[in-house]
Each structure stands twice: as C-alpha cells, then as structure tokens.
C-alpha positions in Angstrom: 7.3 -2.4 -28.0 8.6 -5.4 -26.1 5.9 -8.1 -25.8 3.1 -5.7 -26.4 4.0 -3.3 -23.5 4.7 0.4 -23.7 8.3 1.5 -24.3 10.8 1.5 -21.4 14.5 0.9 -20.6 16.0 -2.4 -21.7 15.7 -5.0 -19.0 18.6 -7.2 -17.9 18.2 -10.8 -16.8 17.3 -11.2 -13.1 17.2 -7.5 -12.2 15.0 -6.3 -15.1 15.2 -2.5 -15.7 14.9 -1.1 -12.2 18.6 -0.4 -12.4 17.6 2.5 -14.6 15.9 4.3 -11.8 18.5 3.3 -9.2 16.2 0.7 -7.7 14.0 3.4 -6.4 10.5 4.3 -7.7 10.6 7.9 -6.3 9.1 11.0 -8.0 12.4 12.2 -9.5 13.3 8.8 -11.0 9.8 8.4 -12.5 9.9 11.9 -13.9 13.2 11.2 -15.6 11.7 7.9 -17.0 8.6 9.8 -18.3 10.7 12.4 -20.0 12.5 9.8 -22.1 9.8 7.1 -22.6 6.6 9.1 -22.2 3.9 9.2 -19.6 3.1 5.5 -20.1 6.1 3.3 -20.0 7.2 -0.1 -18.8 9.7 -1.1 -16.0 10.7 -4.7 -15.5 11.1 -6.0 -11.9 13.0 -9.1 -12.6 10.8 -10.9 -15.2 7.6 -9.0 -14.2 6.5 -6.0 -16.3 5.3 -2.9 -14.4 3.4 -0.4 -16.5 4.1 3.1 -15.1 1.5 5.9 -15.4 3.1 9.3 -14.9 1.2 12.6 -14.7 -2.4 13.4 -14.0 -3.9 12.7 -17.4 -2.2 9.3 -17.7 -3.3 8.2 -14.3 -6.9 9.6 -14.8 -7.2 7.8 -18.2 -5.8 4.6 -16.7 -8.2 4.6 -13.7 -11.3 5.7 -15.6 -11.1 4.8 -19.3 -9.0 1.7 -18.9 -9.8 0.6 -15.4 -9.9 -3.1 -16.2 -6.4 -2.9 -17.6 -4.9 -1.4 -14.5 -7.0 -3.3 -11.9 -5.6 -6.2 -9.9 -2.6 -6.8 -7.7 0.9 -7.8 -8.5 1.3 -11.5 -7.9 4.6 -12.3 -6.2 6.3 -15.5 -5.1 6.1 -14.3 -1.4 2.4 -13.6 -1.6 1.6 -16.8 -3.4 3.5 -18.8 -0.8 2.0 -16.9 2.2 -1.6 -16.9 1.1 -1.9 -19.2 -1.9 -3.5 -16.4 -3.9 -6.3 -16.0 -1.4 -7.1 -13.4 1.2 -8.5 -9.9 0.8 -5.0 -8.4 0.5 -3.5 -10.6 -2.1 -6.3 -12.1 -4.2 -7.6 -10.8 -7.6 -10.8 -11.0 -9.6 -13.8 -12.9 -8.5 -12.2 -14.4 -5.4 -11.3 -10.8 -4.3 -14.9 -9.6 -4.9 -16.4 -12.4 -2.8 -14.0 -11.9 0.0 -14.4 -8.1 0.0 -18.2 -8.5 0.1 -17.9 -10.8 3.1 -15.4 -8.6 4.9 -17.6 -5.4 4.4 -20.6 -7.3 5.7 -18.6 -8.5 8.8 -17.3 -5.0 9.4 -20.8 -3.6 9.3 -21.9 -6.1 11.8 -19.0 -5.1 14.0 -20.1 -1.5 13.9 -18.5 0.1 10.8 -20.4 3.2 9.8 -22.3 3.7 13.1 -22.0 6.5 15.6 -19.9 4.3 18.0 -17.2 3.9 15.5 -17.3 7.5 14.6 -16.7 8.4 18.3 -13.8 6.0 18.4 -12.2 7.6 15.4 -12.7 11.1 16.9 -11.1 9.9 20.1 -8.1 8.6 18.3 -7.9 11.8 16.3 -8.0 13.7 19.6 -5.1 11.6 21.0 -3.2 12.2 17.7 -3.7 16.0 17.9 -2.5 15.9 21.6 0.6 14.0 20.6 1.6 16.6 18.0 0.7 19.5 20.3 3.0 18.1 23.0 5.9 18.2 20.5 5.8 22.1 20.6 6.7 22.4 16.9 9.7 20.1 17.1 10.4 17.8 14.2 8.9 14.3 14.7 8.4 11.2 12.6 4.6 11.0 12.3 4.5 7.3 11.1 4.3 5.7 14.5 1.5 7.9 16.0 -0.5 7.6 12.8 -0.2 3.8 12.5 -0.9 3.6 16.3 -4.1 5.7 15.9 -5.4 3.7 12.9 -4.5 0.4 14.6 -6.4 1.5 17.7 -9.5 2.2 15.7 -9.3 -1.3 14.2 -8.6 -2.9 17.7 -11.5 -1.0 19.2 -13.9 -2.4 16.6 -12.5 -5.9 16.7 -11.5 -6.3 20.4 -13.5 -3.5 22.1 -10.2 -2.2 23.5 -7.7 0.5 22.7 -4.0 0.4 23.6 -2.1 3.3 25.2 1.0 4.8 23.5 3.1 3.4 26.3 2.0 -0.3 25.7 5.3 -2.0 24.8 3.7 -5.1 23.3 1.5 -3.0 21.0 4.6 -1.0 20.0 6.5 -4.2 19.1 3.5 -5.3 17.1 3.5 -2.1 15.1 7.3 -2.3 14.6 6.8 -5.8 13.3 4.2 -4.5 10.9 6.6 -1.8 9.8 9.2 -4.4 9.0 6.7 -6.3 6.8 5.8 -3.1 5.0 9.5 -2.2 4.5 10.0 -5.6 3.0 7.0 -5.1 0.7 8.5 -1.9 -0.5 11.8 -3.5 -1.5 12.6 -4.6 -5.0 13.6 -8.1 -3.7 10.0 -8.7 -2.7 8.6 -8.3 -6.2 11.1 -10.6 -7.9 
C-alpha cells in the first residue's frame, strides 16, 4: 500500500496513474481497475490520491460505515484560487456546515418547500414534457432542456422571473455554465 492508501496502478510524476484508465473515469475503465486491484483502489491525479469505490457494497460501506473517511471535497488549485476555500460549493468541514445552514435558511425565506415553489417546479416539468413531446420520438440531447428547466426554477425563486427557451442571453449563460462544468470534468482541472 502506497502511503497508507488502497492498492492501485503505479503513478508517474505529473500525470499520476490516470494513464491507466486512458484519462477517463468511465464505467468500463473503473470496472477494469476493480478487477485487477479490487473494489477499493487508488488512482492518482497528478500528486493527489483518489480512492475509488466500485460496486454496490463498497459504495454502501463507504457512505454508511466510513462516511467521515469519504466526506469532503477535492481541493484543487483552481478552486483554491477562485474561492479561497470558501463558498458552499468548494468548502469543507465546519465552514461548509455553517454556510450550508445559512443557505438553507435563506432559501426557505425565498420560498423553498412551499406551494408556490412546487407550482414553479410543476410548470417547468410541464414545459420539459412539451419539449420532448414536440420532438416526436426523434433523438435529442436532453442536457440543454433539463439545465434550462432547473435554472428556471432557481431564477423563479431568486428573481421571480422565468426565461423562455428562445431567450438568447439565457442560452449563452447556460452554455458558459456547460463550459465550466466541462472544465471541471477534465483531468487538468484536478492537477
């Protein structure tokens, strides 16, 4: 065991051991990893260890029996520079608990959990169903309409306004969000 971590492929300097899964953490790569190293193994993203739990039992044990060991978020250079370890999306531990408590209280005051919000969610679900019905069974990428619907629920709560599917500014904002998410899913982000 390297540095007290579960077994895994030998890491190389700079790139770690993600080369072993072709720089992709998809189901097939992780299954191959689990067959060789077991359902609990370690991958290295650069110099950062990532403990991989594969299979129902390993994930269940990790989230229930050893929840403290698997809690927390990966701290990266980008997150630390952007938010200085603060913010509900990037913080850990006590800071995260205090910020989460504050955010939930603020959301409740804005209407989270009341009938008005439920109606807004049902309206967005209705628009989403209409969108898919209009496609008449043709293949469609569902990511934009789903992100649009979720974003509209948030905007309705925060701004009291929803955006139409044709709103170009809102579309550009969602595309910018998708770029940030794509960067967050790349290996470079975690190094």
